[in-house]
C-alpha positions in Angstrom: 118.0 125.4 68.7 114.5 126.0 70.1 116.4 127.1 73.7 118.1 130.1 72.1 114.6 131.4 70.8 114.3 135.0 71.9 117.1 135.1 74.4 120.4 137.2 74.4 123.1 138.5 76.5 124.5 141.9 76.3 128.0 142.0 77.2 129.9 145.6 77.4 133.6 145.4 77.9 133.3 141.9 78.8 132.8 142.6 82.3 129.2 141.7 83.0 126.2 140.3 81.4 122.5 141.7 81.4 120.0 139.0 79.8 117.6 140.2 77.2 114.7 138.6 76.0 112.2 139.9 72.6 108.7 139.4 72.8 109.0 138.1 69.0 110.4 134.7 68.8 113.1 133.8 66.3 112.2 132.6 62.9 111.3 129.2 62.1 113.8 128.8 60.3 117.0 128.7 62.6 120.1 130.3 61.4 123.0 127.7 61.8 126.4 128.6 63.3 128.1 128.1 60.1 125.4 130.5 58.5 126.3 132.9 61.1 129.9 132.4 60.5 129.4 133.1 56.7 127.3 136.5 57.4 130.2 137.6 59.7 132.9 136.9 57.1 131.0 138.7 54.4 130.7 141.6 56.5 134.3 141.5 57.5 134.0 140.8 61.1 136.4 138.8 62.9 135.1 135.8 64.2 134.9 135.3 68.1 135.2 132.3 70.2 132.7 130.8 72.2 132.2 132.3 75.7 131.2 131.2 78.8 128.7 133.4 80.5 127.9 133.0 84.5 123.9 134.2 85.3 122.9 134.4 88.6 119.3 133.2 88.7 116.8 134.0 91.2 117.2 130.9 93.0 119.5 130.3 95.6 121.8 128.7 93.3 123.9 130.3 90.6 123.0 129.0 87.1 126.1 128.5 84.6 124.9 128.9 80.9 127.0 128.4 78.1 126.6 131.0 75.3 128.3 131.8 72.0 129.4 135.3 70.9 127.5 136.1 67.9 128.9 139.7 67.4 131.4 142.4 69.1 132.1 145.8 68.1 135.6 146.8 66.7 138.0 148.6 68.8 137.5 151.7 66.6 133.5 151.6 67.4 132.6 154.2 69.5 130.1 151.6 71.2 131.7 148.9 73.0 129.4 146.0 73.1 129.1 142.4 72.3 126.1 140.1 72.0 126.2 136.4 73.4 123.4 133.9 72.4 122.3 131.5 75.4 122.1 127.7 74.8 119.5 127.5 77.7 116.5 129.3 78.8 116.4 131.7 81.9 113.5 130.7 84.0 112.5 133.4 86.6 114.5 136.1 85.1 112.4 139.5 84.9 112.0 140.5 81.2 113.5 144.3 80.8 111.1 146.6 79.0 113.2 148.9 76.7 112.8 152.5 76.9 111.5 154.4 74.0 112.1 158.1 75.6 114.5 159.5 77.8 113.8 162.2 80.3 116.5 164.4 81.7 116.3 165.0 85.6 114.5 161.5 86.0 115.5 159.4 88.8 117.6 156.3 87.5 119.7 153.3 89.1 122.3 151.2 88.0 123.0 147.5 88.6 126.8 146.3 88.5 129.7 144.3 90.2 131.6 147.4 90.9 134.7 147.8 93.4 134.6 144.2 95.0 133.2 142.4 92.0 131.2 139.2 92.2 133.0 138.5 95.9 130.0 141.1 97.7 127.3 140.4 94.6 125.6 143.1 92.8 125.0 146.6 94.0 122.6 149.1 93.3 123.3 152.8 92.8 120.9 155.8 92.2 121.1 159.3 90.7 119.7 161.2 87.8 119.7 161.1 84.4 121.8 164.2 83.9 122.0 164.5 80.3 120.7 163.0 77.1 123.2 163.7 74.4 121.9 163.8 70.8 123.0 163.9 67.3 120.8 164.8 64.7 117.8 164.7 67.3 119.0 160.8 68.4 119.9 160.0 72.0 123.6 158.5 71.4 124.8 158.7 74.8 123.2 159.0 78.5 124.9 160.7 81.3 124.1 160.2 85.2 125.1 160.7 88.4 124.9 157.3 89.8 128.2 156.0 91.1 129.8 153.7 88.9 133.1 152.1 89.7 135.5 150.0 87.7 133.5 146.9 87.1 130.4 148.2 86.6 130.5 148.8 82.9 128.0 146.4 81.2 125.5 146.8 83.8 121.9 148.0 83.0 120.7 151.4 83.5 117.3 151.6 84.8 114.5 154.3 85.2 113.4 154.3 89.0 110.0 155.2 88.2 109.1 152.8 85.4 111.5 150.2 85.7 112.3 150.6 82.0 115.8 149.4 80.9 117.5 153.0 79.5 120.8 151.7 78.4 124.2 149.9 79.1 126.4 151.4 81.1 129.9 152.0 79.7 132.3 153.8 81.5 132.9 156.7 84.2 135.4 159.5 84.0 139.1 159.5 84.5 141.6 162.2 84.4 144.6 160.9 82.8 146.6 163.6 84.0 146.0 163.0 87.7 144.9 159.4 87.8 141.8 160.4 89.6 138.3 158.8 88.6 134.9 160.2 89.0 132.3 157.6 89.3 129.2 160.3 89.4 130.1 161.2 86.2 129.6 158.4 83.9 128.0 157.2 80.6 125.9 154.7 78.9 124.9 153.5 75.6 120.8 154.2 75.1 119.1 151.1 74.5 117.2 152.8 71.5 120.8 152.6 69.8 121.2 148.6 70.2 117.5 147.8 69.8 117.2 147.9 66.2 120.0 145.4 65.6 119.2 143.1 68.2 115.3 142.8 66.9 116.6 142.6 63.2 118.5 139.4 64.3 115.9 138.0 66.6 113.2 137.9 63.8 115.6 137.2 61.1 118.7 135.8 62.0 121.0 139.0 60.1 123.9 140.2 61.5 124.0 142.9 59.4 122.4 145.8 61.6 125.4 145.2 64.4 128.0 146.1 61.7 126.1 149.6 61.8 127.3 150.1 65.6 130.8 149.8 63.8 130.2 152.4 61.1 128.8 155.3 63.5 128.9 159.0 61.9 131.8 161.1 62.9 129.9 163.3 65.3 129.0 160.5 67.0 132.5 159.5 67.6 133.0 162.9 68.5 130.5 162.6 71.5 131.8 159.7 72.8 135.7 161.2 72.6 134.1 163.5 74.9 135.2 166.3 72.2 133.0 169.5 71.4 131.5 169.7 68.0 133.5 171.8 65.7 130.5 174.4 65.3 130.5 174.5 69.4 134.4 174.9 69.4 135.5 178.1 71.3 136.9 180.5 69.0 139.9 182.4 69.7 139.3 186.1 70.3 142.9 187.1 68.9 
């Protein structure tokens, strides 16, 4: 359907939607839903049901847009992300520019529906990009000092200077022993992790790139478990 052309919604944890558009249009030969389902079955991915996504437009009225979940990572994946294909264009929605580089110490902002959810509308919190965690020189996690409360996961992380989209918020930090939550210690998925798979699907309709998110290497999984790599683990002096 031409209305799908170039439009996607990134969902993180099912809590919030962030619209995404690629400059390149979808291929002329549109991939049917049946073909997508066949691809997913061949890749061993469980099929998801149609999702209803509420997108608030720039007009005074809210726009309710139907979308179809084309992929969601497995529970075992370190990257908790889903991709929804919208059935209509979104007029007047700014197109985010994906960042290609990350700079520790730069000012950043997070947009989300934390604490009170949609009852009070979206909120913007600011901070700095305190750490860029890399595996084999590739960014796999972003850490910021923005205030991220429950419900903010799935929100975009922007550079306050350039306005570029840096990533998708994953979570804050919680002490399971005390139950305390630390909103200013939080983590995001770098947009550079997601962009290749999204671009591949946008241009070819191939879902195979998304499945690589489920096959992340053990060092990446260690990072998202907030564990030290074996080489950096402290050795006993005894």
